[in-house]
C-alpha positions as CSV (number, residue, x, y, z in Angstrom):
1,M,9.1,19.6,1.7
2,S,9.4,15.9,2.5
3,A,7.0,13.4,1.0
4,P,3.9,12.6,3.1
5,W,5.0,9.0,3.6
6,A,8.6,9.9,4.6
7,D,8.0,9.0,8.2
8,W,5.5,6.1,7.8
9,D,6.7,2.9,9.3
10,H,3.3,1.2,9.2
11,V,0.1,1.6,7.2
12,V,-3.3,-0.1,7.5
13,K,-5.0,-0.8,4.2
14,I,-8.8,-1.0,4.6
15,D,-10.9,-2.7,2.0
16,P,-14.4,-1.1,1.5
17,D,-15.7,-4.4,0.3
18,K,-15.0,-6.0,3.7
19,T,-16.1,-5.4,7.3
20,L,-14.2,-4.8,10.5
21,V,-14.2,-7.4,13.2
22,E,-17.5,-7.4,15.1
23,G,-17.5,-4.8,17.9
24,E,-14.5,-2.8,16.5
25,T,-14.6,0.6,15.0
26,F,-12.6,2.8,12.7
27,E,-11.6,4.8,15.8
28,D,-10.1,1.6,17.2
29,V,-8.1,1.1,14.0
30,C,-6.8,4.6,14.1
31,A,-5.7,4.1,17.7
32,T,-3.4,1.2,16.9
33,G,-0.5,3.5,16.4
34,T,-0.4,3.0,12.6
35,D,0.9,6.0,10.7
36,A,-1.7,6.2,7.9
37,L,-4.7,4.6,6.3
38,E,-5.1,3.5,2.7
39,I,-8.6,2.8,1.5
40,G,-8.9,0.5,-1.5
41,G,-9.3,-3.0,-2.8
42,T,-8.9,-5.0,-5.9
43,T,-12.5,-6.2,-6.4
44,G,-16.0,-5.1,-5.5
45,M,-15.2,-1.4,-5.4
46,T,-18.0,1.1,-5.8
47,E,-18.3,4.8,-5.2
48,E,-20.9,4.2,-2.5
49,K,-18.7,1.8,-0.5
50,M,-15.6,4.1,-0.9
51,A,-17.5,7.2,0.2
52,R,-18.8,5.4,3.3
53,F,-15.4,4.3,4.4
54,V,-13.8,7.7,3.6
55,E,-16.4,9.5,5.6
56,A,-15.9,7.1,8.5
57,T,-12.1,7.5,8.7
58,T,-11.4,11.1,7.9
59,K,-12.9,12.4,11.1
60,Y,-9.8,11.1,13.0
61,D,-6.4,12.6,13.3
62,I,-4.6,10.3,10.9
63,P,-3.6,10.6,7.2
64,V,-6.2,9.0,4.9
65,Y,-5.5,8.2,1.3
66,I,-7.5,6.4,-1.4
67,E,-5.8,3.7,-3.4
68,P,-8.0,3.5,-6.4
69,S,-8.4,0.3,-8.4
70,N,-10.9,1.9,-10.9
71,V,-12.3,5.3,-11.6
72,A,-15.8,4.4,-10.3
73,A,-14.4,4.0,-6.8
74,V,-12.8,7.4,-6.6
75,V,-14.4,10.0,-4.4
76,H,-13.5,13.6,-3.4
77,R,-14.2,14.5,0.2
78,D,-13.0,17.1,2.7
79,G,-10.5,15.6,5.1
80,L,-9.0,13.2,2.5
81,D,-5.3,13.6,2.3
82,G,-4.9,12.4,-1.3
83,Y,-4.5,9.5,-3.6
84,L,-1.9,6.7,-3.9
85,V,-2.3,5.3,-7.4
86,P,-0.9,1.9,-8.3
87,V,1.2,1.5,-11.5
88,V,1.9,-2.2,-11.9
89,L,5.3,-2.5,-13.4
90,N,5.1,-6.3,-14.1
91,A,1.5,-6.2,-15.3
92,G,0.7,-8.3,-18.4
93,D,-2.2,-6.1,-19.2
94,I,-0.9,-2.6,-20.1
95,F,-4.2,-1.2,-18.8
96,W,-2.7,-1.3,-15.3
97,M,0.3,0.6,-16.3
98,T,-1.3,3.6,-18.1
99,G,-4.8,2.7,-19.4
100,A,-6.7,2.9,-16.1
101,H,-5.0,6.1,-15.3
102,K,-5.9,7.6,-18.7
103,E,-9.5,6.7,-18.1
104,W,-9.4,8.5,-14.7
105,A,-8.0,11.6,-16.2
106,R,-10.6,11.5,-19.0
107,L,-13.6,11.0,-16.8
108,D,-12.8,12.9,-13.7
109,D,-12.5,16.7,-13.9
110,D,-11.9,17.1,-10.2
111,I,-8.5,15.4,-9.7
112,D,-6.3,17.2,-7.3
113,W,-2.9,16.5,-8.8
114,T,-1.1,18.2,-6.0
115,H,-2.2,15.4,-3.7
116,T,-2.0,12.6,-6.2
117,Y,1.0,10.2,-6.1
118,T,1.9,6.9,-7.8
119,E,3.1,3.7,-6.4
120,A,5.3,1.5,-8.6
121,Y,3.9,-1.9,-7.8
122,I,5.8,-5.2,-8.2
123,V,3.2,-8.0,-7.8
124,L,4.7,-11.3,-6.7
125,N,2.0,-13.7,-5.5
126,P,0.6,-15.5,-8.6
127,D,-2.4,-16.7,-6.6
128,S,-3.6,-13.2,-5.5
129,S,-6.5,-11.3,-6.9
130,V,-4.3,-8.5,-8.0
131,A,-2.0,-10.8,-9.9
132,D,-5.0,-12.3,-11.7
133,Y,-6.6,-8.9,-12.3
134,T,-3.5,-7.4,-13.8
135,Q,-2.2,-10.5,-15.5
136,A,1.1,-9.9,-13.6
137,D,4.3,-11.9,-14.4
138,C,5.1,-13.1,-10.9
139,D,7.9,-15.5,-12.0
140,L,10.6,-13.0,-10.9
141,G,13.9,-13.5,-9.1
142,A,15.5,-11.1,-6.6
143,D,17.6,-9.7,-9.5
144,D,14.5,-9.0,-11.5
145,V,12.8,-7.2,-8.6
146,A,15.9,-5.1,-7.9
147,A,16.0,-4.1,-11.6
148,Y,12.3,-3.2,-11.6
149,A,12.9,-1.1,-8.5
150,E,15.9,0.6,-10.1
151,I,14.0,1.5,-13.3
152,A,11.0,2.7,-11.3
153,E,13.2,5.2,-9.5
154,Q,15.8,6.1,-12.1
155,M,13.8,5.9,-15.4
156,L,10.2,6.5,-14.3
157,G,10.9,8.9,-11.4
158,Q,8.8,6.9,-9.0
159,E,9.1,7.9,-5.3
160,I,7.4,4.7,-4.0
161,V,8.3,1.1,-4.9
162,Y,5.6,-1.3,-3.6
163,V,6.6,-4.9,-3.2
164,E,3.2,-6.7,-3.1
165,Y,2.8,-10.3,-2.0
166,S,-0.9,-9.9,-1.3
167,G,-2.2,-12.9,0.6
168,M,1.2,-14.5,1.5
169,L,4.3,-13.6,3.4
170,G,7.0,-12.8,0.9
171,D,10.7,-13.7,0.5
172,P,12.7,-11.3,2.7
173,E,15.7,-11.5,0.4
174,V,13.5,-10.3,-2.5
175,V,12.3,-7.4,-0.4
176,Q,15.9,-6.6,0.5
177,A,16.8,-6.7,-3.2
178,A,14.1,-4.1,-3.9
179,A,15.5,-1.9,-1.2
180,D,19.0,-2.3,-2.5
181,G,17.8,-1.4,-6.0
182,V,16.8,2.2,-5.0
183,D,18.7,5.2,-3.8
184,E,16.1,7.4,-2.3
185,A,12.7,5.9,-3.2
186,T,10.6,4.6,-0.4
187,V,10.0,0.8,-0.4
188,F,6.5,-0.3,0.7
189,Y,6.0,-4.0,1.6
190,G,2.6,-5.7,1.7
191,G,1.5,-9.3,2.1
192,G,1.1,-11.8,4.9
193,I,2.0,-9.6,7.8
194,G,0.3,-11.1,10.8
195,D,2.3,-10.7,13.9
196,Y,5.2,-8.8,15.5
197,D,7.9,-11.1,14.0
198,S,6.7,-10.8,10.4
199,A,6.3,-7.0,10.7
200,Y,9.8,-6.7,12.3
201,E,11.4,-8.9,9.6
202,M,9.9,-7.0,6.7
203,G,10.3,-3.6,8.5
204,S,14.0,-4.4,8.7
205,R,14.1,-4.4,4.9
206,A,11.3,-2.2,3.6
207,D,10.7,1.4,4.7
208,T,7.0,0.9,5.3
209,V,5.0,-2.2,6.2
210,I,1.4,-2.5,5.0
211,V,-1.2,-4.7,6.6
212,G,-4.6,-5.3,5.1
213,D,-6.5,-8.5,5.6
214,L,-5.3,-8.6,9.2
215,V,-7.5,-5.7,10.3
216,H,-10.6,-7.4,8.8
217,D,-9.8,-11.0,9.9
218,E,-8.1,-10.6,13.3
219,G,-8.8,-7.1,14.4
220,V,-7.0,-4.2,16.1
221,D,-5.0,-6.1,18.7
222,A,-3.2,-8.1,16.0
223,V,-2.7,-4.9,14.0
224,R,-1.2,-3.2,17.1
225,E,1.3,-6.0,17.4
226,T,2.4,-5.4,13.8
227,V,2.8,-1.7,14.5
228,E,5.1,-2.5,17.3
229,G,7.2,-4.8,15.1
230,A,7.5,-2.3,12.2
231,K,8.4,0.6,14.5
232,D,11.0,-1.5,16.5
233,A,12.6,-2.5,13.2
234,A,12.7,1.1,12.0
235,A,14.1,2.3,15.2
236,E,16.9,-0.2,15.1
237,L,17.7,0.7,11.5
238,A,17.9,4.4,12.5
239,D,20.2,3.6,15.5
240,G,22.5,1.7,13.1
241,A,22.6,4.4,10.5
């Protein structure tokens, strides 16, 4: 059986600590053509906020996953497809490699391990909240990122490598290096995707493009444009394969 994300070209990450653009709904977000929703954020996460967003999104015909940043924000609801759990490879604080995960396992007796997957994060924007939160070493070259991607897959058995530039558009060559560093793992890219061209550029290198702030700041029309860019890039890669 293929991985749930095997055919994802585009994902919208929704932050429960933020709101949608005035007048827009979760139904509108789901109708953009995106392949899946991730619900999560770095700060301000509570169980109440997460539950509200999960309930609002799982009624539509689109995969919905929680990306938990702390155990207090994890909920279990019918209709939820599972959990995508970050493991930050370049974190300076080991809590974000194994400690937070240990706490989740210790405190939550209802984890559905058959629908729980990990994402091997490489955090690269030093000014981002996630970099500050995890004390990530962002001073990495393309060769470092390729090596992280390689050990994620070959040593740690990770099926997803997530190149995260949260808050800024990253270096396409670094994203390409991550893609070149893996054999079969899926490469996610997130950070600064705001239009067709940026989605196309990163979608030409990563398997899956993630947009987050865009849905909260600009709305569904902008998101739809990035869906088109990511899917056009994926189609061109498939034609050239």
